[in-house]
C-alpha positions as CSV (number, residue, x, y, z in Angstrom):
1,R,-100.7,-68.3,-50.4
2,I,-97.5,-70.0,-51.3
3,T,-95.1,-70.4,-48.4
4,S,-91.4,-71.0,-48.3
5,T,-91.9,-74.7,-47.8
6,M,-93.7,-75.4,-51.0
7,T,-92.3,-77.6,-53.8
8,C,-92.7,-76.4,-57.4
9,I,-92.6,-78.6,-60.5
10,N,-92.6,-77.3,-64.1
11,N,-92.4,-79.5,-67.1
12,N,-88.6,-79.3,-67.2
13,S,-87.6,-79.6,-63.6
14,I,-88.4,-80.1,-60.0
15,I,-87.6,-77.0,-58.0
16,H,-87.4,-77.7,-54.3
17,K,-87.8,-75.7,-51.1
18,N,-87.1,-72.1,-50.2
19,L,-89.0,-70.7,-53.2
20,L,-89.6,-67.3,-51.7
21,H,-85.9,-66.8,-51.3
22,N,-85.3,-67.3,-55.1
23,N,-82.7,-70.0,-54.4
24,Y,-83.9,-71.9,-57.4
25,N,-84.3,-69.2,-60.0
26,I,-88.0,-68.8,-59.2
27,N,-89.7,-66.2,-57.1
28,A,-93.1,-67.5,-55.9
29,A,-94.5,-64.0,-55.2
30,E,-93.7,-63.1,-58.8
31,V,-95.3,-66.2,-60.1
32,E,-98.4,-65.3,-58.2
33,K,-98.6,-61.9,-59.8
34,L,-98.3,-63.3,-63.3
35,Y,-101.0,-66.0,-62.8
36,P,-104.0,-64.4,-61.1
37,S,-106.8,-66.7,-59.8
38,G,-109.0,-68.1,-62.5
39,L,-111.9,-67.8,-60.1
40,K,-111.6,-64.0,-60.2
41,S,-112.6,-64.1,-63.9
42,F,-116.2,-64.9,-63.1
43,G,-117.6,-62.6,-60.4
44,D,-120.3,-64.2,-58.3
45,T,-121.1,-67.2,-60.5
46,I,-118.4,-69.7,-61.3
47,P,-119.3,-71.8,-64.4
48,Q,-119.8,-75.5,-63.7
49,A,-117.6,-76.2,-66.8
50,Y,-114.7,-74.4,-65.1
51,L,-115.1,-76.5,-61.9
52,D,-115.4,-79.6,-64.0
53,E,-112.0,-78.9,-65.6
54,W,-110.4,-78.5,-62.2
55,T,-112.0,-81.8,-61.1
56,R,-110.7,-83.4,-64.3
57,F,-107.2,-82.1,-63.5
58,L,-107.4,-83.8,-60.1
59,M,-108.9,-87.0,-61.4
60,D,-106.4,-87.3,-64.2
61,M,-103.6,-86.7,-61.8
62,G,-104.9,-89.6,-59.7
63,K,-105.0,-91.8,-62.8
64,A,-101.4,-90.9,-63.7
65,L,-100.3,-91.9,-60.2
66,E,-102.3,-95.2,-60.5
67,K,-100.9,-95.9,-64.0
68,A,-97.3,-95.4,-62.6
69,G,-98.1,-97.9,-59.9
70,L,-97.5,-95.4,-57.1
71,E,-99.3,-97.1,-54.2
72,R,-100.1,-95.6,-50.9
73,E,-100.6,-97.3,-47.5
74,K,-102.2,-94.2,-46.0
75,D,-104.3,-91.3,-47.3
76,Y,-102.2,-88.2,-48.0
77,R,-103.7,-84.7,-47.8
78,L,-102.3,-82.4,-50.4
79,W,-102.6,-78.7,-51.1
80,L,-101.9,-77.8,-54.7
81,R,-101.9,-74.9,-57.1
82,G,-101.6,-75.1,-60.9
83,H,-100.4,-72.1,-62.9
84,Y,-101.7,-72.3,-66.5
85,S,-100.8,-70.5,-69.7
86,A,-103.5,-68.7,-71.7
87,D,-104.0,-71.9,-73.7
88,G,-104.4,-74.1,-70.6
89,R,-100.9,-75.7,-70.4
90,V,-99.5,-76.2,-66.9
91,E,-96.5,-74.0,-66.5
92,Y,-95.9,-74.4,-62.7
93,F,-97.4,-76.8,-60.2
94,F,-96.9,-76.0,-56.5
95,Y,-97.8,-78.5,-53.8
96,N,-97.4,-79.3,-50.1
97,F,-98.4,-82.4,-48.2
98,L,-100.5,-81.6,-45.1
99,G,-101.3,-83.3,-41.8
100,K,-99.5,-85.8,-39.7
101,D,-99.3,-88.6,-42.3
102,L,-96.6,-87.5,-44.7
103,P,-95.1,-89.6,-47.5
104,S,-91.6,-90.9,-47.3
105,A,-88.9,-88.9,-49.2
106,E,-88.6,-91.9,-51.7
107,W,-92.4,-91.9,-52.4
108,E,-92.4,-88.1,-52.8
109,A,-89.5,-88.3,-55.3
110,Q,-91.6,-90.8,-57.3
111,F,-94.7,-88.6,-57.0
112,Q,-92.7,-85.6,-58.4
113,E,-91.5,-87.6,-61.4
114,V,-95.1,-88.7,-62.2
115,I,-96.4,-85.2,-61.9
116,K,-93.6,-83.8,-64.0
117,E,-94.7,-86.1,-66.8
118,Y,-98.4,-85.5,-66.2
119,I,-98.3,-81.8,-66.5
120,K,-96.4,-82.0,-69.8
121,T,-99.6,-83.1,-71.6
122,F,-102.5,-81.8,-69.5
123,R,-104.6,-78.9,-70.9
124,F,-107.1,-77.0,-68.8
125,N,-109.9,-76.8,-71.4
126,Y,-111.8,-73.7,-70.3
127,P,-111.3,-70.5,-72.3
128,I,-109.9,-67.9,-70.0
129,N,-107.5,-66.6,-72.6
130,R,-104.9,-65.3,-70.0
131,K,-102.5,-66.8,-67.6
132,F,-104.3,-68.0,-64.5
133,S,-104.0,-70.2,-61.4
134,Q,-106.3,-72.5,-59.6
135,C,-105.6,-74.0,-56.2
136,G,-107.3,-76.5,-53.9
137,S,-106.8,-79.5,-51.7
138,A,-107.1,-83.1,-52.4
139,I,-106.8,-86.4,-50.6
140,L,-104.7,-89.1,-52.3
141,Q,-106.5,-92.1,-51.0
142,A,-104.7,-95.2,-49.8
143,T,-104.4,-97.9,-52.5
144,K,-103.3,-100.8,-50.3
């Protein structure tokens, strides 16, 4: 569930806090209605190819951070949710850092810029043929 402390990025802008209050021309609850969970498309058996695409999204995100030289002295835990168009383009990316080790504001600003560029070109290559979302958590491992 998206909370009021989430940050949202789309390929045009970074939309900061208070998303549930529509202070930034986005209503998170409405976004959730428009992008139902991709997992609900499958019933009891989730295709491995779908899970592989989600893994690729996370791995490619890590590669984009590495390519940008965005180093980390600590591991950062991250909750994230991608909202995808019917053809697999990322339309919204919500995230929140979790735990006691949080990145600095400067590091997070750089992270946002890298993600904004990354989601412009990523395509989720699994044929769902409707808008959908996928969420999960990840650990951005220390690089130093």
